[in-house]
LUMPA-544137 format. One line per 3 residues: number of its first residue (from 1); for each residue x, y, z of C-alpha. Coordinates in Angstrom, 2 decimals. Last residue first. Example, Ala and Ser with C-alpha at 12.3 -4.5 7.8 and 13.67 -1.06 7.14 Angstrom:
2) 13.67 -1.06 7.14  12.30 -4.50 7.80
//
This chain:
534) 28.68 26.40 17.19  30.93 28.85 18.98  29.54 30.32 22.16
531) 29.48 34.11 22.09  32.15 35.67 24.30  30.90 36.73 27.70
528) 30.28 40.46 28.14  32.82 42.68 29.91  31.58 45.21 32.47
525) 31.91 48.88 31.52  34.73 50.81 33.20  34.33 52.27 36.63
522) 37.31 54.66 37.01  40.67 53.13 37.87  39.44 50.31 40.04
519) 36.86 49.44 37.40  39.55 49.55 34.72  41.69 47.03 36.59
516) 38.66 44.75 36.99  37.83 45.08 33.30  41.42 44.22 32.31
513) 41.38 41.10 34.47  37.98 40.19 33.06  39.19 40.51 29.48
510) 42.39 38.58 30.18  40.41 35.71 31.70  38.12 35.67 28.69
507) 41.09 35.91 26.31  42.79 32.76 27.58  46.55 32.96 27.32
504) 47.32 30.03 29.67  44.60 27.81 28.10  43.91 24.56 29.96
501) 45.44 25.41 33.34  44.41 29.01 32.65  40.76 27.97 32.58
498) 40.90 26.09 35.88  42.75 29.01 37.53  40.20 31.54 36.30
495) 37.45 29.19 37.44  38.67 29.13 41.04  39.42 32.85 41.07
492) 35.84 33.69 40.14  34.61 31.14 42.67  36.44 32.94 45.46
489) 35.61 36.42 44.15  31.87 35.97 44.07  31.12 39.44 42.69
486) 27.83 38.32 41.12  28.99 39.40 37.66  32.42 37.82 38.16
483) 30.75 34.64 39.40  28.62 34.50 36.26  31.53 35.36 33.97
480) 33.72 32.61 35.46  30.87 30.07 35.36  30.36 30.71 31.64
477) 34.14 30.47 31.06  34.45 27.24 33.07  31.79 25.54 30.96
474) 33.47 26.61 27.73  36.87 25.49 29.06  35.54 22.05 29.87
471) 34.09 21.71 26.39  37.39 22.88 24.90  39.25 20.33 27.01
468) 37.47 17.30 25.60  39.54 14.72 27.49  37.72 14.97 30.83
465) 40.34 14.97 33.58  38.35 17.42 35.74  35.39 15.02 36.11
462) 32.82 13.96 33.49  29.75 13.44 35.70  30.58 16.16 38.26
459) 31.27 18.62 35.46  27.86 17.83 33.92  25.99 18.41 37.14
456) 27.91 21.65 37.76  27.19 22.82 34.21  23.46 22.16 34.68
453) 23.38 23.94 38.06  25.14 27.01 36.67  23.15 27.33 33.42
450) 20.45 29.71 34.61  22.97 31.79 36.52  20.88 34.92 35.97
447) 23.72 37.25 34.90  25.75 35.22 32.41  25.07 37.80 29.67
444) 23.80 35.15 27.24  21.45 33.62 29.78  19.46 31.90 26.98
441) 22.71 30.66 25.42  23.88 29.49 28.85  20.59 27.58 29.31
438) 21.12 25.84 25.99  24.76 24.98 26.73  23.86 23.76 30.24
435) 21.00 21.55 29.15  23.26 20.38 26.34  25.87 19.29 28.90
432) 23.17 17.87 31.18  22.29 15.30 28.47  25.81 14.81 27.07
429) 26.87 13.10 30.27  24.38 10.23 29.81  23.53 8.86 33.26
426) 20.07 10.46 33.40  18.88 8.91 30.10  15.11 9.49 29.87
423) 14.77 12.40 32.30  18.05 13.92 31.08  16.90 13.72 27.44
420) 13.53 15.24 28.33  15.33 18.18 29.93  17.60 18.37 26.89
417) 14.59 18.76 24.62  13.20 21.55 26.80  16.61 23.25 26.72
414) 16.93 22.94 22.95  13.39 24.15 22.51  14.18 27.28 24.56
411) 17.46 27.68 22.68  15.89 27.67 19.22  19.07 29.02 17.57
408) 19.11 26.29 14.91  22.42 25.10 16.34  20.69 24.59 19.70
405) 17.65 22.91 18.14  20.04 20.62 16.27  21.99 19.78 19.41
402) 18.88 18.98 21.45  17.44 16.72 18.74  20.87 15.18 18.24
399) 21.08 14.19 21.90  17.60 12.68 22.04  18.39 10.63 18.91
396) 21.74 9.58 20.37  20.06 8.24 23.50  18.22 5.54 21.57
393) 14.44 5.44 21.05  12.06 4.66 23.87  9.96 7.76 23.24
390) 9.13 6.42 19.75  6.85 8.65 17.72  7.68 11.71 19.84
387) 11.40 10.97 19.66  11.37 10.54 15.88  9.19 13.57 15.26
384) 11.62 15.62 17.38  14.51 14.29 15.33  12.60 15.46 12.27
381) 12.03 18.92 13.80  15.69 19.20 14.75  16.80 18.41 11.19
378) 14.40 21.05 9.95  15.99 23.66 12.22  19.54 22.49 11.52
375) 19.54 22.86 7.76  23.27 22.19 7.75  22.92 20.00 4.61
372) 24.32 17.07 6.58  21.82 17.81 9.34  18.97 17.82 6.80
369) 20.08 14.36 5.66  20.48 13.11 9.23  16.89 14.13 10.01
366) 15.78 12.39 6.79  17.35 9.10 7.76  16.42 9.37 11.44
363) 12.73 9.87 10.68  12.66 6.90 8.32  14.64 4.66 10.69
360) 12.36 5.58 13.58  9.05 5.09 11.75  8.12 1.64 13.00
357) 5.46 0.60 10.50  1.88 -0.17 11.41  0.06 3.16 10.97
354) 1.35 3.80 7.47  -0.68 6.59 5.90  0.79 9.50 7.84
351) 4.32 8.13 7.45  4.03 7.93 3.69  2.63 11.42 3.36
348) 5.30 12.77 5.72  8.06 11.07 3.73  6.57 12.59 0.61
345) 6.69 16.16 1.91  10.07 15.71 3.60  11.68 14.45 0.39
342) 10.26 17.46 -1.44  11.94 19.72 1.12  15.14 17.67 0.97
339) 15.79 17.87 -2.75  19.31 16.44 -2.44  19.11 13.97 -5.33
336) 19.16 10.97 -2.99  16.64 12.56 -0.62  14.24 13.05 -3.49
333) 14.57 9.33 -4.20  13.88 8.41 -0.58  10.79 10.60 -0.55
330) 9.54 8.73 -3.61  10.10 5.44 -1.82  8.25 6.71 1.26
327) 5.34 7.83 -0.90  5.10 4.39 -2.50  5.38 2.72 0.91
324) 2.29 4.60 2.07  0.36 2.89 -0.72  -1.09 4.53 -3.82
321) -4.26 2.59 -4.67  -6.67 5.24 -3.37  -4.85 7.84 -5.47
318) -5.78 5.86 -8.64  -2.51 5.58 -10.54  -1.71 7.41 -13.75
315) -0.48 10.68 -12.18  1.51 8.80 -9.53  3.08 6.62 -12.23
312) 4.05 9.65 -14.34  5.65 11.21 -11.27  7.36 7.87 -10.75
309) 8.88 7.90 -14.22  10.20 11.44 -13.83  11.66 10.65 -10.41
306) 13.24 7.44 -11.74  14.87 9.33 -14.61  16.51 11.64 -12.06
303) 17.48 8.78 -9.72  19.25 6.59 -12.26  21.26 4.46 -9.83
300) 19.69 1.02 -10.31  17.66 1.56 -7.12  15.94 4.60 -8.61
297) 15.44 2.90 -11.96  13.83 -0.07 -10.18  11.36 2.20 -8.39
294) 10.38 3.87 -11.63  10.13 0.68 -13.67  8.03 -1.16 -11.08
291) 5.63 1.78 -10.95  5.41 2.04 -14.74  4.80 -1.72 -14.92
288) 1.82 -1.48 -12.58  0.33 1.48 -14.45  0.75 -0.22 -17.81
285) -0.92 -3.34 -16.40  -3.87 -1.30 -15.13  -4.17 0.31 -18.61
282) -4.19 -3.04 -20.39  -1.11 -4.23 -22.25  -1.98 -6.26 -25.34
279) 0.07 -4.06 -27.70  3.36 -4.74 -25.83  5.27 -1.44 -25.90
276) 6.17 -1.46 -22.20  7.32 -5.08 -22.09  10.97 -4.74 -23.13
273) 11.28 -1.68 -20.88  10.08 -3.84 -17.98  12.85 -6.38 -18.61
270) 15.63 -3.81 -18.91  14.59 -1.97 -15.74  14.07 -5.26 -13.84
267) 17.56 -6.40 -14.80  18.90 -3.13 -13.36  16.99 -3.69 -10.16
264) 17.80 -7.32 -9.44  16.86 -6.54 -5.85  14.91 -9.82 -5.45
261) 11.77 -7.72 -4.99  12.46 -5.87 -8.25  13.04 -9.07 -10.20
258) 9.93 -10.61 -8.67  7.85 -7.63 -9.86  9.14 -8.18 -13.38
255) 8.25 -11.88 -13.06  4.70 -10.95 -12.10  4.52 -8.74 -15.18
252) 5.77 -11.64 -17.31  3.14 -13.97 -15.87  0.43 -11.39 -16.65
249) 1.72 -11.21 -20.23  1.55 -14.96 -20.60  4.60 -17.20 -20.47
246) 2.71 -20.29 -21.65  4.16 -22.15 -18.68  7.24 -24.37 -18.36
243) 9.95 -21.75 -18.93  8.00 -19.09 -17.06  7.60 -21.41 -14.09
240) 11.33 -22.15 -14.08  12.10 -18.43 -13.85  9.44 -17.99 -11.17
237) 11.14 -20.67 -9.08  14.47 -18.86 -9.14  12.78 -15.50 -8.45
234) 10.99 -16.81 -5.37  14.27 -18.28 -4.14  15.88 -14.86 -4.51
231) 12.90 -13.18 -2.84  12.91 -15.19 0.36  10.62 -12.68 2.13
228) 8.16 -15.27 3.45  5.43 -14.02 1.11  7.82 -14.19 -1.85
225) 8.94 -17.70 -0.94  5.37 -18.93 -0.88  4.45 -17.12 -4.12
222) 7.48 -18.50 -5.97  6.72 -21.94 -4.56  3.16 -21.74 -5.89
219) 4.47 -20.69 -9.30  6.93 -23.58 -9.30  4.22 -25.96 -8.11
216) 2.01 -24.91 -11.05  4.49 -25.38 -13.92  3.94 -29.13 -14.33
213) 6.56 -30.35 -16.82  8.68 -32.05 -14.12  5.80 -34.35 -13.31
210) 5.81 -36.43 -10.12  9.06 -34.85 -8.90  7.66 -31.33 -9.24
207) 4.49 -32.30 -7.37  6.59 -33.96 -4.66  8.55 -30.72 -4.22
204) 5.25 -28.83 -3.94  4.28 -31.35 -1.30  7.37 -30.71 0.81
201) 7.06 -26.93 0.43  3.50 -27.03 1.76  4.49 -29.34 4.61
198) 7.28 -26.92 5.63  4.88 -23.95 5.25  2.11 -24.94 7.61
195) 0.39 -21.61 7.09  -3.01 -23.37 6.79  -3.39 -21.83 3.33
192) 0.07 -23.20 2.51  -0.92 -26.65 3.73  -3.93 -26.58 1.38
189) -1.84 -25.25 -1.50  0.70 -28.04 -1.03  -2.13 -30.57 -1.04
186) -3.37 -28.99 -4.29  0.08 -29.26 -5.86  0.36 -32.89 -4.73
183) -3.03 -33.44 -6.39  -1.86 -31.93 -9.67  1.32 -34.02 -9.71
180) -0.51 -37.34 -9.44  2.30 -39.91 -9.19  1.00 -41.65 -6.07
177) -2.20 -42.67 -7.87  -4.45 -44.84 -5.72  -2.99 -43.87 -2.37
174) -2.46 -40.32 -3.66  -6.17 -40.08 -4.48  -7.23 -41.14 -0.99
171) -4.81 -38.57 0.44  -6.53 -35.84 -1.58  -9.86 -37.02 -0.24
168) -8.73 -36.95 3.38  -7.10 -33.54 2.84  -10.40 -32.07 1.64
165) -12.17 -33.52 4.66  -9.68 -31.78 6.92  -9.92 -28.47 5.06
162) -13.72 -28.28 5.21  -13.94 -26.10 8.29  -15.76 -23.33 6.47
159) -16.73 -24.34 2.92  -14.71 -23.76 -0.26  -11.99 -26.29 0.58
156) -14.70 -28.94 0.80  -15.55 -28.37 -2.87  -11.91 -28.93 -3.90
153) -11.81 -32.21 -1.96  -15.10 -33.37 -3.47  -13.93 -32.45 -6.97
150) -10.65 -34.29 -6.51  -12.43 -37.34 -5.12  -14.84 -37.26 -8.06
147) -11.93 -37.07 -10.51  -10.29 -40.07 -8.84  -13.37 -42.29 -9.16
144) -14.67 -44.81 -6.62  -18.00 -45.57 -8.28  -21.68 -45.60 -7.26
141) -21.24 -44.61 -3.61  -18.70 -42.05 -4.81  -21.39 -40.35 -6.90
138) -23.51 -39.87 -3.79  -20.59 -38.18 -2.08  -19.99 -35.92 -5.06
135) -23.68 -34.99 -5.19  -23.74 -34.10 -1.49  -20.59 -31.98 -1.84
132) -22.16 -30.06 -4.73  -25.29 -29.47 -2.66  -23.11 -28.12 0.14
129) -21.44 -25.75 -2.33  -24.74 -24.19 -3.43  -23.81 -22.01 -6.39
126) -22.48 -18.45 -6.44  -18.90 -18.90 -7.59  -17.40 -21.22 -10.20
123) -15.29 -24.39 -10.00  -17.31 -26.13 -7.32  -20.76 -25.36 -8.73
120) -20.13 -26.63 -12.27  -18.14 -29.55 -10.84  -21.19 -30.69 -8.82
117) -23.31 -30.94 -11.96  -20.42 -32.73 -13.67  -20.13 -35.33 -10.92
114) -23.89 -35.82 -10.67  -24.18 -36.41 -14.43  -21.31 -38.98 -14.30
111) -22.62 -41.11 -11.42  -24.35 -43.76 -13.54  -24.72 -46.89 -11.48
108) -28.19 -46.28 -10.03  -29.01 -43.50 -12.44  -27.98 -39.89 -12.74
105) -30.27 -37.76 -14.92  -31.43 -35.81 -11.87  -27.91 -34.36 -11.57
102) -28.40 -32.58 -14.90  -31.74 -31.03 -13.95  -30.27 -29.91 -10.65
99) -27.21 -28.41 -12.32  -29.24 -26.55 -14.95  -31.49 -25.20 -12.18
96) -28.47 -24.11 -10.12  -27.02 -22.14 -13.03  -30.34 -20.50 -13.84
93) -30.83 -19.39 -10.24  -27.23 -18.20 -9.96  -27.39 -15.88 -12.97
90) -24.17 -14.00 -12.10  -22.89 -14.29 -15.71  -20.12 -16.59 -14.48
87) -22.78 -18.71 -12.78  -24.72 -18.95 -16.04  -21.55 -19.84 -17.96
84) -20.79 -22.56 -15.43  -24.27 -23.97 -15.96  -23.59 -24.01 -19.71
81) -20.45 -26.03 -18.99  -22.49 -28.51 -16.97  -24.38 -29.26 -20.19
78) -20.99 -29.75 -21.91  -19.96 -32.38 -19.36  -23.34 -34.12 -19.36
75) -23.48 -34.40 -23.19  -26.98 -33.88 -24.58  -26.61 -30.29 -25.83
72) -23.20 -30.99 -27.45  -22.44 -27.93 -29.63  -23.95 -25.78 -26.87
69) -20.70 -25.95 -24.88  -18.78 -24.10 -27.62  -21.29 -21.26 -27.95
66) -21.26 -20.77 -24.17  -17.46 -20.70 -24.10  -17.36 -18.17 -26.92
63) -19.66 -15.87 -24.94  -17.68 -16.32 -21.72  -14.31 -15.34 -23.20
60) -12.55 -14.61 -19.90  -9.44 -16.75 -20.45  -10.62 -19.39 -17.99
57) -14.05 -19.48 -19.62  -12.49 -20.04 -23.05  -10.41 -22.84 -21.54
54) -13.53 -24.42 -20.06  -15.14 -24.36 -23.51  -12.08 -26.09 -24.98
51) -12.30 -28.59 -22.14  -15.87 -29.42 -23.12  -15.05 -29.64 -26.84
48) -12.20 -32.06 -26.12  -14.64 -34.22 -24.15  -17.23 -34.06 -26.92
45) -14.69 -35.15 -29.58  -15.44 -33.55 -32.92  -14.04 -30.50 -31.17
42) -10.48 -31.64 -31.89  -9.06 -28.79 -34.00  -9.55 -26.26 -31.15
39) -8.14 -28.55 -28.45  -4.39 -28.31 -29.02  -4.11 -24.61 -29.84
36) -6.59 -23.58 -27.15  -4.82 -25.72 -24.55  -1.48 -24.12 -25.44
33) -2.96 -20.66 -24.86  -4.53 -21.89 -21.64  -1.47 -23.28 -19.96
30) -3.28 -23.46 -16.65  -1.69 -26.85 -15.86  -5.16 -28.39 -15.88
27) -5.83 -26.83 -19.28  -2.53 -28.03 -20.72  -3.27 -31.50 -19.35
24) -6.67 -31.42 -20.99  -5.01 -30.56 -24.28  -2.53 -33.40 -23.77
21) -5.37 -35.78 -23.02  -7.02 -34.71 -26.26  -3.76 -35.38 -28.10
18) -3.33 -38.75 -26.42  -6.89 -39.69 -27.21  -6.19 -38.79 -30.84
15) -3.09 -40.97 -30.90  -4.99 -43.78 -29.23  -7.74 -43.55 -31.80
12) -5.28 -43.59 -34.68  -3.40 -46.59 -33.25  -6.67 -48.44 -32.70
9) -7.88 -47.65 -36.20  -4.59 -48.84 -37.72  -4.81 -52.11 -35.78
6) -8.40 -52.66 -36.87  -7.50 -51.94 -40.48  -4.67 -54.47 -40.32
3) -6.92 -57.13 -38.80  -9.63 -56.52 -41.41  -7.03 -56.67 -44.16
//
């Protein structure tokens, strides 16, 4: 009977230890809701009680954590928990005093109080990190313990230049316990912070292989891929993380953001709508979800609903938190529904706030939109913004600026724009052409010859076999009228012949012929050049 009872007791104790260990595992894997469920019935065990208190701290319930830790006033772990509470409450002096008193209880071979005193500093903010490192090192002289190595490594990560020492301690743990998924995750984080991404990804993969139930490497991978712009891979890892984690509301919101970034816009709309009525949503979370919803609706094809949602988002959001990209996105939506003036307002707000981004694509997009709507003056202004923001932009942008100012009727601006175009791209035939067209519009009576030199430059560039005969004819007609007005009969005849070779029944030639006949007969009024067709 004694033997049987002993066996039963051992089995029961092992089962309980396993359950406590599982609760600790849930805490270490940041599955706090699961940790609460596992550990709450087990507070007869001081270690379980300590990790329950830590879980309360992690979930923001500082008061409950303090009450929990005080159940074991003589236990080093729970004493250190009260120090953590003090640090969380910004009472650094109290926290450090508790830690010092606790560390003083260490004896020649008893390193446990020092370890927990150091932990209280390492895993909160405000304490003396160098003191924590000193206690860890002293503890290691008394016993080579994995948890102390982890604490020492984590403490070194908090001090400048401590990354190398942290890595040494993590490596020491892997030598002793090559299947430690948490340590591989930490090593991955350390490489990630150092921007050595291949090594980070390698260690996250090792963390997954060491324990396929550990959600942390999947979340870390999602973050790494998201930062690098690999949004599909980020989404894949976030899906696995949600399956392995407690799937908290904050995790779900992060997943919604991943859906948007991975361009799964319609899925994002459905997913966010499923979260919007969650009772636990805080106001900041509602604001974030409203923004994701609005932008996703716009990309999913529901532009009108998206505009309504985003107006709600802009009203809810602190103006200081609205980013230039938010304004640009709203401008894009207005562009989609054809409200170009509103699009221009929000594009301008976005551009004004974003000093880093190359604006050429934005300017060109809205300039093209106004051009398509035949609002030539505004199109010209946006092309002008483009050229001014990026003088090295392509020749077509200079050309369209000149053309739009011309069609707008701003001939002086069209000429000035064309002058800049010629200076930037002197071999582009369209540059002197629009100089000539603009100058000809200014000299509408063809009396000053303001366009003569420009037309001659253009004609030399394109040659008499130029395939756009109407453009040639327009140039010849201006020159014909000018030479008629200046009584240069040789050049007048030259351009008559060039015009008639293109258009044998040309009305300008006929008009001048008739005017010359009338002049001989009795001094008829001089003909005016025909208005250029836009």
